[in-house]
C-alpha positions, 0 to 999 in steps of 0.5 A: 624682081621684087626689089626692082619693082619697089624701086620703080615706085621709089619704095625703100627699105622694106624686108624683101622676105616678108614682101616676097611671102605677101605675093606668094600663092598658096598653090605654091607650097605644092611645090615647096612646103615650107613655104609661107603664102600670103594668107596670114598677112592678107588676114593682117593687111585687111585690118590695117586698110580698113583702120586706114580708111576708117581714120581718114573718114573720121577725120575728113567726114562728119558722118554717123557710124553707119554712113562711114560704113557705106563710105568705106566700101567706097574707098576700100572694096575687092574691085578698086584694090584689083585695079591697084594690083594691076595698074602697079604691075603685080602679077609678074611678082606673083609665086604660084605653081601653075598657070595662074589668072588671079580673079578680082578677088585675089587680086585684092588679096594680094594687096592686102597681103602686101599692106600686111607685110609693110605693117609688121616691116615698117609700122601703120605710119608707113601703110598709111603712106603707101596707101596714099601713094598707091591712091595718087598713083592708080586714082579711081577707074570710071568704068569701074567705080562702084556706085553706092547710093547716098544714105538718108544722111547724106541726102539731107547734107546735100539738100543742106548744101544745095539751099545754102549755094542758093543764096549766093547765085552762083552761076554754072561754070567749070569746077574751079571757077565754082569753088573760087566764086563760091570762096569770094562770095563768102569773103574767104580764101580762095582754094589753093593748088599744090603739085605733088608729083610729076610722073612719067615721061617728058613726052607723056607726063602725068600730073597730080595736083591737090586742091585745099580749101575751108570753102564754107565760112560757118563753124565747124570751118572744115578744111577739104582737099582732094586730088586730081591728075591730068596731063598737064597741071592745068588739067590736074587742077581742073579735075581735083576741083571736079572731085571736090564740087561733086563730093560737096555737092556743087553743080558744075560744067564738066570739063569733058 
């Protein structure tokens, strides 16, 4: 069953024994005492995901250590990892000795143990690639997103950006048009949209599109990118633009 699950995600060449251990609940040792459960791998996977998220923040954000700590709570937390568990249908793979309904924390533990297993088998780069894959496939549920207040540093960045936008006399419109207008006013290339994945049946496809742009003509000329998804390429582009607008505090007219 685990092998079929991996194939459904187009994941190949992983050590099935390690992945099975990652999905083995401690209660299963009551039946098979010599079986190893997920707890040691969960310990390792927790550290791996923290490193992945820390690297993502250092590369993509110019924030202080304290601000990055708060941001990391938004990127990797039990609530989000439990969504990954549910959306990727991991429950049937769990080995347990009882009629077991995992809690949010338990679901997060299984995801962390999975990454611990992948790290032991294939190393850090493979973990990074799989984390990006999971993010694309799962997204973030609007109903369950954890809202963390802006730090003092982020509030300052927000005020600076809003003041910067005022200079251009931008007119509120949809997010994609807002980003394009902002770039045109600065005489820099307009955002690029790249289709990175199309999944699902023909009658109900899901498109995932990545938007990439420099966005500001002032040093350090930071490049921004975000991923959106939708039932068409056009909708996915708009969603990606909306996520980016929120990231840089650029007001827009929502598509919904």
